[in-house]
N, C-alpha and C positions, 0 to 999 in steps of 0.2 A: 400363328402356330412355327416351332420353330424346325424349322427344314435344313437341309445341306447348304443353303444357299443365305440362311440368316448370319449376321456380322456375329462375332464373341469377342468377348473382353481376355486377354490370353496376358494374364497378368497386368504388365504395364504397357503391353502393347494391344490394340486392337484391330481383330481381323476381318475383313469383307464375308468371308465364307468359310464355311467348316471342312472344304475339303483340303485335305495338306497333302504335299510333294513326301511321301515317306523316303527315311535317308538309303539312296540305292549307291550300292559301292561300286565305281561305272571304271577305277582301276586306268584312269585317263593320266594321271598326273603327268610332269616331265620329270629331266634327270633332276635327283636329290628331292625327289619327290613335292617339287615344285608346282602349283594348279596353272594350267596353261589358257589358251584362250579360249581352245575347245570347249575347255568347262564353262571360263564364261557365255559363251552362245548356249550352250548345253541346259544353263540356269535361266539365263535371262526365259530364254521360250517359255519357261514354266511359272513365270511370273505370277500368271493371275491365280496360281493356288492360293488359299487363305495363307498359309505358309510354308515356306520350302526349308524341309529340313535336309540339311547338305550330308555328303554322305561321310562316315566311320574315318575321323581324320585323326592321325596320330599325333598325342602330346607330347609322346617323348622322343627321342630320336633312338634308333636301333630296336626299334617293338615294330618291327614291320610286320602285316600276315596275308598280306593281298600283292608286293611285289613292287606296283606302281598305283598305291594308292596314295591320296596326299596327306599332308603334315601342317602342323602349324608351331612348329620349335625356330624356327626359323627367320630373321630377317627380309631373307628373299621368299618363303612360301607366304609372308605378310603381303608380302607385293604382291604375289600372284592370286592370293585371295580378296586382295583388295580392286582387282579387275573385274573381278565374280560379284563381286558386291554391286559394286558400280552398277554393272550391267543389269543387274536386278533390280535394284531401288530406280535405273531410270526407266525402266520398263514397268514403275509401279509396284512390284512384289517387297517383300519380307521374307528374311533370308535367318534362320539358326543356324550354327555351325554344332556338327556332332560330335563330340570328341572325345579320344578312346586311347584307351591301350588293349593291345590283342596277347596280351598275360603268355599263356601254356600253347593257344594259337599261332603263334611266330615261328621263326625256323632259322637256323643258324647260315642259312644258305641267302636269309635275305639280310642280315642284319650284321654283315660282316664279323662270321663267327660264333656272335653273338649266342651262349646258349637261351632258351627261354627262361619266363619264372613265372611261378603259379605260386596258388597259396599251401602247395602241396606237392610233392613228386611222382603225380598222376598225369600220365600222356590221355592224349588223344586217340581215341584208337576207332579202326574201322572205313578211315576215310585217308586221303593227302593232301597236301600244300599243293599249291605250281611255284616254283620256283625257276631260278635260269637254267639250271640242269634237268628240265623237266620237272613231274610228279614226285613228289615225294613223301613218305610216313612223316608224320609227326613226331618230333623226337621228346625225349624225356627232360619236363622242365628242372628247375630248380628249383627247390622251396626259398622262396623270402622268407630274411631276415625282420623279425620285428622291427630291429632298429633302421630298416632299409626303407618302412614304410612312408615315412615323412616326407621322403624324397618323393615317391611316387606323388602326392597330394602335391608337394612342391610344382612336379612337374605339370599336373593339371591344374594348377594355380595361371603359371604361366604361361598353358595354352588358353585361360579364358582370358589373360592380358593380349596376347596377341589375336586373340579372334577381336576383340572388340576394337584393336589399334585397324584391324581389316575391313570395317564397317561391318559386321555381323549386326542383326538385331537381338540377338539374342545366345546361347547356347544351350545343347541338349548334352547332358553326360550320358553316358552309352554304360548299362548298366546289365548289360542282355547278352544273348543268345554263345554265353559260354565265353567272355572273353573276362580280360582279369578280375574286374567288378563281381562279374556276374559266379567266376569263380568262387572268390571270396564270401559270395548269397550262398549260395546252395552248397548243401553238406555231400552230396555228390561227388565234389572237386575238391573240398575244404575238409582235410581233415587231422587239422595243426589243432595244438592245445592251447593257451594263452590269449592273452588278450584278442585275438581278431579270429580266434576257434571256437568250436564247440556250441555255445548256446547263439538264437539266432540273435541276440543283441551283440554278440561278440561278431558274428560272423558280417554281422551289415555294418560295422564299425568304420571299416576303411571306406563303403562306399558313402556314409553321411558326411566323416572327416571329406572327402573329394567336392561333395556336395555344400558343405560348408564353407570351403575353402572358394569354389566357381562362386557362390554366391557373394562374399566377401567384394571380389571383382566387381560381379554385373547388379547384385541384390536380385537374390530368391524369385521378385517377379519378373526375371529374364532369363532363369535358368528353367530346362523342363527335365526330364529326368526317362530313361526307360529301360522297362526291366521285362522279361520273360518267363513267369514264373514256370511253364508246365513245357518250354520246348527245350528238345532234347537234341537241338542242334550242337556239333562239338562233344559229343560224348556228355552232355549233361542231364543231370538227374535231381530231383530232390526227394526226402523221405516222406515229406508232406507240402507241397508246394501249394495249396490250400492255404494250409496252418499261417505261412512264410508271407503269402497275396495280403492275407488278412493284417496281419502282423503291421506286417511295412506301411500296408493304405492306413492306416490306424497313425503310425507314427510321422508320419512325411508329412504329415497336416501341419505342424507346429512349424515347418521349415516356411512354406506359404511361395512356393512354387508355382513358375506360368503354367507347369502342366503335369501330367504323370500319361506317360505314354506306354499301354501295357500290349504285347504281344498275346492275343488273346488264347494263342492253342501252341500246339506240337507240329513243325515241317512234317517231322518224320513219323508221325501218330503212334508216338512210343508213351504217351501220357495222356492222357485224358482228362477233364475236370470243368469244374464251371470256375473260371478265377474272376472273371468280372464282378459278376452277384457282389462279393464278399467286398470287391475294393468298392465299387459304389456307396456301397452299404457303408462304409467305415471312411471313405476320403471324399473330401468337404472341396477339393479343389478342380481344377479343370481336367476332365478325363478322356482323355484321344486313345482310341482303341483299334487295333488293326487287325489283318489276317481273313480273308477270306468274306468280307462284308460286301455284299450285293448293295447296289444303288438303293434298293428296295427296304433291303434289311437296315441299312444303315440311317434312310430316312426317316422309320420306323423306332429305331434305337436311339435316336437324337429326339425326337418328337415326343420318347417317352421318359425321355430324360433320362437314361439307362447311359448314356456318353455324349460327349459335348461335340467332339469333332471324329473324323476319320480320316485316315494316310489314303492315299489313292498310291498304286504302283505302275507311273503310266510309263507308258512303252518310248521306244527312240525317238517317237513324233514328237513336236508340238504338243504341247496341250492347252487348251482354251475354255476355260467352266462358262458354259452359258446352258439359262434354263430349257431345258426339252426332258419334259416329264419331269421325272423326281432325279434323272438319269445324269451320267458325267460323258457328254460331250467330247471327243479325242479328233485334231484334224492338224 
Protein backbone atom coordinates (compact mmCIF):
# COMPACT_ATOMS: atom_id res chain seq x y z
CA UNK A 1 0.00 0.00 0.00
CA UNK A 2 1.22 3.51 -0.81
CA UNK A 3 2.04 5.39 2.39
CA UNK A 4 3.84 8.51 3.57
CA UNK A 5 7.00 6.40 3.75
CA UNK A 6 6.82 5.00 0.20
CA UNK A 7 9.35 6.19 -2.39
CA UNK A 8 8.12 8.47 -5.15
CA UNK A 9 9.32 9.22 -8.66
CA UNK A 10 9.41 13.00 -8.80
CA UNK A 11 10.10 13.82 -12.42
CA UNK A 12 13.79 13.03 -12.94
CA UNK A 13 14.40 12.39 -9.25
CA UNK A 14 13.46 9.49 -6.98
CA UNK A 15 12.71 10.51 -3.39
CA UNK A 16 12.66 8.02 -0.50
CA UNK A 17 9.47 9.21 1.17
CA UNK A 18 6.50 11.50 0.59
CA UNK A 19 7.00 13.88 3.50
CA UNK A 20 8.50 17.05 2.06
CA UNK A 21 9.83 20.09 3.86
CA UNK A 22 7.65 23.06 2.97
CA UNK A 23 9.30 26.30 1.77
CA UNK A 24 9.59 28.28 5.00
CA UNK A 25 11.03 31.77 4.68
CA UNK A 26 13.22 32.22 7.77
CA UNK A 27 14.90 35.57 6.90
CA UNK A 28 18.36 34.44 8.00
CA UNK A 29 20.41 35.62 5.03
CA UNK A 30 23.36 37.91 5.58
CA UNK A 31 24.41 41.18 3.93
CA UNK A 32 23.41 41.48 0.27
CA UNK A 33 20.93 38.62 0.76
CA UNK A 34 23.72 36.00 0.79
CA UNK A 35 22.93 32.60 2.40
CA UNK A 36 24.87 31.86 5.57
CA UNK A 37 26.49 28.93 7.38
CA UNK A 38 23.51 28.92 9.77
CA UNK A 39 21.24 28.23 6.80
CA UNK A 40 23.46 25.34 5.72
CA UNK A 41 23.18 23.83 9.18
CA UNK A 42 19.41 24.39 9.27
CA UNK A 43 18.75 22.64 5.96
CA UNK A 44 21.21 19.80 6.56
CA UNK A 45 19.37 18.98 9.80
CA UNK A 46 16.26 18.31 7.70
CA UNK A 47 17.88 16.14 5.02
CA UNK A 48 15.74 13.12 5.89
CA UNK A 49 12.70 14.77 4.28
CA UNK A 50 11.77 13.21 0.95
CA UNK A 51 12.45 16.60 -0.59
CA UNK A 52 13.47 19.93 0.92
CA UNK A 53 11.87 22.89 -0.83
CA UNK A 54 14.05 25.81 0.18
CA UNK A 55 12.60 29.17 1.10
CA UNK A 56 11.31 31.92 -1.19
CA UNK A 57 14.43 33.30 -2.87
CA UNK A 58 14.67 36.50 -4.91
CA UNK A 59 15.15 35.81 -8.59
CA UNK A 60 15.82 39.47 -9.40
CA UNK A 61 17.66 42.17 -7.46
CA UNK A 62 15.74 44.94 -5.64
CA UNK A 63 12.54 42.95 -5.20
CA UNK A 64 12.78 42.15 -1.49
CA UNK A 65 9.64 41.55 0.55
CA UNK A 66 11.16 40.19 3.77
CA UNK A 67 14.25 42.36 4.40
CA UNK A 68 16.73 39.52 5.06
CA UNK A 69 15.54 36.78 2.72
CA UNK A 70 18.12 35.20 0.37
CA UNK A 71 18.64 35.87 -3.32
CA UNK A 72 19.99 33.87 -6.26
CA UNK A 73 20.94 36.67 -8.68
CA UNK A 74 24.59 37.28 -7.72
CA UNK A 75 27.80 35.28 -7.72
CA UNK A 76 28.19 35.62 -3.95
CA UNK A 77 24.69 34.23 -3.44
CA UNK A 78 25.53 31.23 -5.62
CA UNK A 79 28.56 30.58 -3.43
CA UNK A 80 26.44 30.95 -0.28
CA UNK A 81 23.81 28.52 -1.55
CA UNK A 82 26.53 26.07 -2.61
CA UNK A 83 27.47 25.56 1.04
CA UNK A 84 23.79 24.78 1.71
CA UNK A 85 23.39 22.24 -1.08
CA UNK A 86 26.73 20.62 -0.24
CA UNK A 87 25.63 20.21 3.38
CA UNK A 88 22.24 18.75 2.42
CA UNK A 89 23.76 16.32 -0.09
CA UNK A 90 26.43 15.25 2.40
CA UNK A 91 23.59 14.35 4.77
CA UNK A 92 21.86 12.30 2.07
CA UNK A 93 19.14 14.83 1.19
CA UNK A 94 17.60 16.37 -1.91
CA UNK A 95 16.80 20.08 -2.23
CA UNK A 96 14.90 22.29 -4.69
CA UNK A 97 15.12 26.10 -4.57
CA UNK A 98 11.91 28.13 -4.64
CA UNK A 99 12.49 31.08 -6.98
CA UNK A 100 10.27 34.08 -6.56
CA UNK A 101 9.41 37.71 -7.29
CA UNK A 102 7.65 39.63 -4.50
CA UNK A 103 5.62 41.90 -6.78
CA UNK A 104 3.48 44.38 -4.89
CA UNK A 105 4.51 42.81 -1.55
CA UNK A 106 7.89 44.55 -1.89
CA UNK A 107 8.54 47.93 -0.24
CA UNK A 108 10.76 50.90 -1.17
CA UNK A 109 12.54 50.79 2.21
CA UNK A 110 13.75 47.29 1.37
CA UNK A 111 14.76 48.03 -2.21
CA UNK A 112 16.80 51.23 -2.36
CA UNK A 113 13.69 53.33 -2.76
CA UNK A 114 12.31 51.43 -5.75
CA UNK A 115 8.53 51.39 -6.08
CA UNK A 116 7.12 47.84 -6.17
CA UNK A 117 5.65 46.54 -9.41
CA UNK A 118 2.48 44.58 -10.11
CA UNK A 119 0.06 43.72 -12.92
CA UNK A 120 -2.21 46.59 -11.82
CA UNK A 121 -1.82 49.58 -9.47
CA UNK A 122 -3.64 47.96 -6.52
CA UNK A 123 -1.99 47.95 -3.09
CA UNK A 124 -2.10 45.28 -0.39
CA UNK A 125 -4.40 46.48 2.38
CA UNK A 126 -4.95 45.59 6.03
CA UNK A 127 -1.39 44.49 6.72
CA UNK A 128 2.10 45.87 7.20
CA UNK A 129 5.63 44.92 6.15
CA UNK A 130 8.70 44.75 8.41
CA UNK A 131 11.37 47.27 7.39
CA UNK A 132 14.53 48.79 8.95
CA UNK A 133 12.25 51.62 10.07
CA UNK A 134 9.72 49.33 11.73
CA UNK A 135 6.41 48.09 10.39
CA UNK A 136 5.12 50.09 7.44
CA UNK A 137 1.96 49.92 5.30
CA UNK A 138 2.33 48.51 1.82
CA UNK A 139 2.58 51.12 -0.91
CA UNK A 140 0.80 51.51 -4.23
CA UNK A 141 2.65 49.46 -6.85
CA UNK A 142 3.52 50.62 -10.34
CA UNK A 143 1.78 48.78 -13.17
CA UNK A 144 4.29 46.83 -15.25
CA UNK A 145 4.31 47.59 -18.97
CA UNK A 146 3.97 44.70 -21.38
CA UNK A 147 7.45 45.42 -22.73
CA UNK A 148 8.94 44.97 -19.24
CA UNK A 149 7.64 41.43 -18.80
CA UNK A 150 10.33 39.72 -20.92
CA UNK A 151 12.84 41.09 -18.39
CA UNK A 152 10.93 39.35 -15.60
CA UNK A 153 11.04 36.08 -17.54
CA UNK A 154 14.76 36.54 -18.23
CA UNK A 155 15.34 37.18 -14.51
CA UNK A 156 13.69 33.89 -13.57
CA UNK A 157 15.73 32.09 -16.24
CA UNK A 158 18.96 33.52 -14.85
CA UNK A 159 17.88 32.52 -11.34
CA UNK A 160 17.32 28.97 -12.61
CA UNK A 161 20.81 28.94 -14.13
CA UNK A 162 22.29 30.21 -10.87
CA UNK A 163 20.38 27.58 -8.89
CA UNK A 164 21.90 24.88 -11.08
CA UNK A 165 25.37 26.36 -10.55
CA UNK A 166 24.71 26.35 -6.78
CA UNK A 167 24.10 22.59 -6.82
CA UNK A 168 20.35 22.36 -6.32
CA UNK A 169 18.45 19.29 -7.52
CA UNK A 170 15.73 21.40 -9.13
CA UNK A 171 13.64 24.52 -8.65
CA UNK A 172 10.11 25.38 -7.61
CA UNK A 173 8.50 28.39 -9.29
CA UNK A 174 6.56 30.38 -6.68
CA UNK A 175 3.16 31.16 -8.17
CA UNK A 176 1.26 31.46 -4.88
CA UNK A 177 0.37 33.67 -1.91
CA UNK A 178 -0.08 37.02 -3.61
CA UNK A 179 3.39 37.48 -5.09
CA UNK A 180 4.00 38.58 -8.66
CA UNK A 181 3.06 35.49 -10.68
CA UNK A 182 -0.01 34.90 -8.50
CA UNK A 183 -0.94 38.58 -8.83
CA UNK A 184 -1.06 38.18 -12.60
CA UNK A 185 -2.98 34.90 -12.33
CA UNK A 186 -5.90 35.99 -10.11
CA UNK A 187 -8.39 38.60 -11.28
CA UNK A 188 -8.61 40.37 -7.92
CA UNK A 189 -5.10 41.74 -8.44
CA UNK A 190 -4.94 41.74 -12.24
CA UNK A 191 -7.26 44.35 -13.76
CA UNK A 192 -5.16 45.11 -16.84
CA UNK A 193 -6.12 44.62 -20.45
CA UNK A 194 -3.96 43.42 -23.31
CA UNK A 195 -2.17 40.09 -23.68
CA UNK A 196 -1.54 39.67 -19.92
CA UNK A 197 -4.98 40.57 -18.57
CA UNK A 198 -8.66 39.76 -18.89
CA UNK A 199 -9.14 36.08 -19.75
CA UNK A 200 -7.67 33.32 -17.63
CA UNK A 201 -5.43 32.37 -20.55
CA UNK A 202 -3.98 35.89 -20.62
CA UNK A 203 -3.62 36.17 -16.85
CA UNK A 204 -1.68 32.88 -16.79
CA UNK A 205 0.57 33.91 -19.68
CA UNK A 206 3.43 35.29 -17.56
CA UNK A 207 3.45 32.22 -15.30
CA UNK A 208 3.66 29.89 -18.28
CA UNK A 209 6.39 31.98 -19.89
CA UNK A 210 8.41 31.77 -16.68
CA UNK A 211 7.89 28.01 -16.36
CA UNK A 212 8.92 27.45 -19.97
CA UNK A 213 12.06 29.59 -19.52
CA UNK A 214 13.03 27.80 -16.31
CA UNK A 215 12.30 24.41 -17.86
CA UNK A 216 14.64 25.35 -20.71
CA UNK A 217 17.41 25.44 -18.11
CA UNK A 218 16.49 22.41 -16.02
CA UNK A 219 14.06 20.36 -18.07
CA UNK A 220 10.46 20.33 -16.88
CA UNK A 221 11.07 17.15 -14.90
CA UNK A 222 13.17 19.11 -12.40
CA UNK A 223 10.75 22.03 -12.06
CA UNK A 224 7.84 22.34 -9.64
CA UNK A 225 5.11 24.98 -9.43
CA UNK A 226 3.35 26.21 -6.30
CA UNK A 227 -0.14 27.75 -6.47
CA UNK A 228 -2.74 28.88 -3.92
CA UNK A 229 -6.10 29.38 -5.69
CA UNK A 230 -8.02 30.06 -2.43
CA UNK A 231 -5.50 31.83 -0.22
CA UNK A 232 -6.48 35.44 0.53
CA UNK A 233 -3.11 36.33 2.10
CA UNK A 234 -1.68 39.59 0.69
CA UNK A 235 -5.19 40.83 -0.20
CA UNK A 236 -5.70 38.15 -2.84
CA UNK A 237 -9.00 36.97 -4.25
CA UNK A 238 -10.35 35.50 -7.48
CA UNK A 239 -13.88 35.60 -8.78
CA UNK A 240 -13.80 31.88 -9.70
CA UNK A 241 -11.02 30.05 -7.83
CA UNK A 242 -12.44 26.59 -8.55
CA UNK A 243 -12.68 27.31 -12.25
CA UNK A 244 -9.21 28.80 -12.25
CA UNK A 245 -7.72 25.77 -10.47
CA UNK A 246 -9.51 23.34 -12.78
CA UNK A 247 -8.36 25.11 -15.94
CA UNK A 248 -4.79 25.50 -14.72
CA UNK A 249 -4.51 21.82 -13.73
CA UNK A 250 -5.42 20.71 -17.23
CA UNK A 251 -3.11 23.18 -18.96
CA UNK A 252 -0.09 22.19 -16.87
CA UNK A 253 -0.11 18.60 -18.12
CA UNK A 254 1.68 19.49 -21.35
CA UNK A 255 4.63 20.94 -19.39
CA UNK A 256 5.45 17.59 -17.73
CA UNK A 257 6.63 19.18 -14.49
CA UNK A 258 8.25 17.33 -11.61
CA UNK A 259 5.22 18.24 -9.50
CA UNK A 260 2.38 20.67 -8.88
CA UNK A 261 2.33 21.98 -5.30
CA UNK A 262 -1.12 23.20 -4.18
CA UNK A 263 -2.11 25.08 -1.03
CA UNK A 264 -5.60 23.74 -0.54
CA UNK A 265 -7.10 26.45 1.67
CA UNK A 266 -6.98 30.02 2.90
CA UNK A 267 -4.78 31.22 5.75
CA UNK A 268 -7.39 33.82 6.67
CA UNK A 269 -10.55 31.79 6.11
CA UNK A 270 -12.10 34.30 3.71
CA UNK A 271 -12.42 31.98 0.72
CA UNK A 272 -13.65 28.42 0.96
CA UNK A 273 -14.05 25.55 -1.43
CA UNK A 274 -12.55 22.29 -2.64
CA UNK A 275 -9.79 22.87 -5.18
CA UNK A 276 -8.05 19.54 -4.65
CA UNK A 277 -10.77 17.35 -6.20
CA UNK A 278 -10.90 19.13 -9.57
CA UNK A 279 -7.13 19.52 -9.66
CA UNK A 280 -6.63 15.78 -9.04
CA UNK A 281 -9.25 14.99 -11.68
CA UNK A 282 -7.51 17.11 -14.31
CA UNK A 283 -3.81 16.96 -13.43
CA UNK A 284 -1.98 13.78 -14.44
CA UNK A 285 1.38 14.51 -12.80
CA UNK A 286 2.69 14.33 -9.24
CA UNK A 287 0.42 16.34 -6.94
CA UNK A 288 1.85 17.78 -3.73
CA UNK A 289 -0.70 19.29 -1.33
CA UNK A 290 -0.47 21.17 1.94
CA UNK A 291 -2.27 23.25 4.57
CA UNK A 292 -3.57 21.48 7.65
CA UNK A 293 -3.12 17.80 6.82
CA UNK A 294 -2.71 15.58 9.86
CA UNK A 295 -0.52 12.48 9.51
CA UNK A 296 -3.62 10.27 9.46
CA UNK A 297 -5.45 12.39 6.87
CA UNK A 298 -2.32 12.60 4.78
CA UNK A 299 -1.75 8.86 4.89
CA UNK A 300 -5.33 8.18 3.80
CA UNK A 301 -5.16 10.79 1.02
CA UNK A 302 -1.97 9.25 -0.37
CA UNK A 303 -3.29 5.70 -0.08
CA UNK A 304 -6.45 6.76 -1.97
CA UNK A 305 -4.43 8.46 -4.71
CA UNK A 306 -5.85 11.90 -3.94
CA UNK A 307 -2.37 13.37 -3.49
CA UNK A 308 1.15 12.03 -3.94
CA UNK A 309 3.15 13.88 -1.26
CA UNK A 310 2.64 16.27 1.63
CA UNK A 311 4.93 19.04 2.88
CA UNK A 312 5.42 19.22 6.61
CA UNK A 313 6.21 22.52 8.33
CA UNK A 314 8.81 21.48 10.91
CA UNK A 315 9.67 23.67 13.83
CA UNK A 316 13.19 24.93 14.39
CA UNK A 317 14.27 21.57 15.84
CA UNK A 318 16.03 18.98 13.68
CA UNK A 319 13.68 16.58 11.96
CA UNK A 320 14.18 12.87 11.43
CA UNK A 321 11.62 10.82 9.58
CA UNK A 322 10.98 7.38 11.02
CA UNK A 323 8.24 4.81 11.25
CA UNK A 324 6.16 5.49 14.33
CA UNK A 325 2.66 4.50 13.45
CA UNK A 326 1.64 6.75 10.57
CA UNK A 327 3.02 9.89 12.19
CA UNK A 328 6.00 12.14 11.76
CA UNK A 329 8.47 11.96 14.60
CA UNK A 330 10.46 15.12 15.37
CA UNK A 331 13.45 15.13 17.62
